[in-house]
C-alpha positions as CSV (number, residue, x, y, z in Angstrom):
1,M,35.6,-7.3,-30.7
2,S,33.6,-4.5,-29.0
3,V,35.3,-1.3,-27.9
4,G,34.2,0.1,-24.6
5,T,35.3,0.6,-21.0
6,V,36.9,-2.9,-20.8
7,K,40.6,-3.1,-21.7
8,P,40.7,-4.8,-25.2
9,K,42.1,-8.2,-25.6
10,W,45.1,-7.9,-28.0
11,I,45.1,-10.2,-31.0
12,D,48.0,-12.7,-30.8
13,D,50.9,-11.6,-32.9
14,S,51.4,-15.1,-34.3
15,L,47.9,-15.0,-35.8
16,V,48.4,-12.0,-38.0
17,N,50.8,-11.7,-41.0
18,E,49.5,-8.5,-42.6
19,C,48.1,-5.1,-41.5
20,Q,44.4,-5.4,-40.6
21,K,43.7,-2.1,-42.5
22,C,45.9,-1.8,-45.6
23,R,46.9,-5.5,-45.9
24,K,50.6,-4.7,-46.1
25,T,52.6,-7.9,-45.2
26,F,54.6,-7.7,-42.0
27,G,58.3,-8.4,-42.1
28,F,61.7,-7.1,-41.0
29,W,61.0,-3.5,-42.3
30,T,57.2,-3.5,-41.6
31,R,56.6,-3.9,-37.9
32,K,53.4,-4.9,-36.1
33,H,51.8,-2.4,-33.7
34,H,48.7,-3.1,-31.5
35,C,46.0,-0.4,-31.3
36,R,45.5,0.2,-27.6
37,R,41.8,0.8,-28.1
38,C,40.6,-2.1,-30.3
39,G,43.5,-4.5,-29.9
40,K,44.0,-5.2,-33.6
41,I,47.4,-5.2,-35.3
42,F,48.4,-2.6,-37.8
43,C,51.5,-1.3,-39.7
44,N,53.1,2.0,-38.6
45,E,51.3,4.0,-41.3
46,C,47.9,2.8,-40.2
47,S,48.6,3.3,-36.4
48,D,50.7,6.4,-36.2
49,H,48.5,8.4,-33.8
50,N,48.8,8.9,-30.1
51,I,45.8,10.1,-28.1
52,I,44.3,9.9,-24.6
53,I,41.6,7.2,-24.5
54,P,38.9,8.6,-22.1
55,K,37.1,5.2,-21.6
56,L,40.4,3.5,-20.8
57,V,42.0,6.1,-18.5
58,K,41.9,3.6,-15.6
59,Y,44.2,1.2,-17.6
60,Y,46.5,3.6,-19.4
61,G,46.2,6.8,-17.4
62,R,46.3,10.2,-19.1
63,E,49.3,9.3,-21.3
64,P,48.6,9.4,-25.0
65,Q,48.5,5.8,-26.4
66,R,49.1,4.4,-29.9
67,V,45.8,3.9,-31.8
68,C,44.8,2.9,-35.3
69,D,43.3,5.4,-37.8
70,T,39.8,4.3,-37.1
71,C,40.1,4.5,-33.3
72,F,41.8,7.9,-33.6
73,Y,38.7,9.2,-35.4
74,H,36.4,7.7,-32.8
75,V,38.4,8.8,-29.7
76,G,38.7,12.3,-31.1
77,H,34.9,12.5,-31.0
78,E,34.7,10.9,-27.6
79,N,37.2,13.5,-26.3
80,A,35.2,16.3,-27.8
81,S,32.0,15.1,-26.1
82,T,33.6,14.5,-22.7
83,G,35.6,17.7,-22.7
84,L,38.8,15.8,-22.2
85,A,41.6,18.1,-23.4
86,S,43.7,15.8,-25.4
87,A,46.0,17.1,-28.1
88,P,45.9,14.4,-30.8
89,Q,49.4,13.5,-31.9
90,T,50.8,11.9,-34.9
91,R,54.2,10.3,-34.7
92,K,56.8,12.7,-36.2
93,K,59.1,11.5,-39.0
94,P,62.7,11.9,-38.0
95,N,64.8,14.5,-39.8
96,P,67.1,13.0,-42.4
97,A,70.7,12.7,-41.3
98,P,72.9,15.5,-42.6
99,S,75.0,14.5,-45.5
100,R,78.8,14.1,-45.0
101,G,79.6,14.5,-48.7
102,G,80.9,18.1,-48.4
103,S,77.9,19.5,-50.3
104,S,76.6,21.7,-47.4
105,A,76.7,25.5,-47.6
106,A,79.2,25.6,-44.8
107,S,81.6,23.2,-46.5
108,R,81.3,25.3,-49.8
109,G,82.3,28.4,-47.8
110,G,78.7,29.7,-47.5
111,A,76.8,30.3,-44.4
112,S,73.9,28.1,-43.3
113,P,70.4,29.6,-43.1
114,A,70.6,29.5,-39.3
115,S,73.9,31.4,-39.2
116,R,72.5,34.1,-41.6
117,G,69.6,34.7,-39.2
118,G,67.1,32.9,-41.4
119,R,65.0,29.9,-40.4
120,R,66.0,26.5,-41.4
121,R,63.3,24.7,-43.4
122,C,62.4,21.2,-42.5
123,A,62.8,18.6,-45.2
124,W,59.5,17.0,-44.3
125,N,57.3,20.1,-44.9
C-alpha cells in the first residue's frame, strides 16, 4: 500500500490476528489499532505515537493522529522538511492507582513529599 496524499484504505480488522510489526497476537488484552498514515493494524506498543500528518491534513485536520512507529519516523522527517510545527507525542502511561493498604506516608503519620514542599516523583520515570 503506498503512502501519499490519498487517505489510506484501512486493512479490514477481520483479516488480521496479530500486530503487523511485532507479531503479538490480538485478544482481549491486546487491542487492534489502525495507523492513520499507512492503514495497517498494530498493537498499542507499536502504534503509541500521535503526530500531525502533513500530507493528510485535508482528511484529519491539524489534530495529531495515531501512527505506527515506522510512520512516526517518516512523518517526523516530513514535518521537518515542510516546516510544520508538530510536537510529536507518545501516549502517556497512566499513573498507578494509589494503594489503599495503609502503607502511605500519611497513613503512617508522616507527611507526603508534596506536603513537605518537595516534588513528588512519578513512578514511570
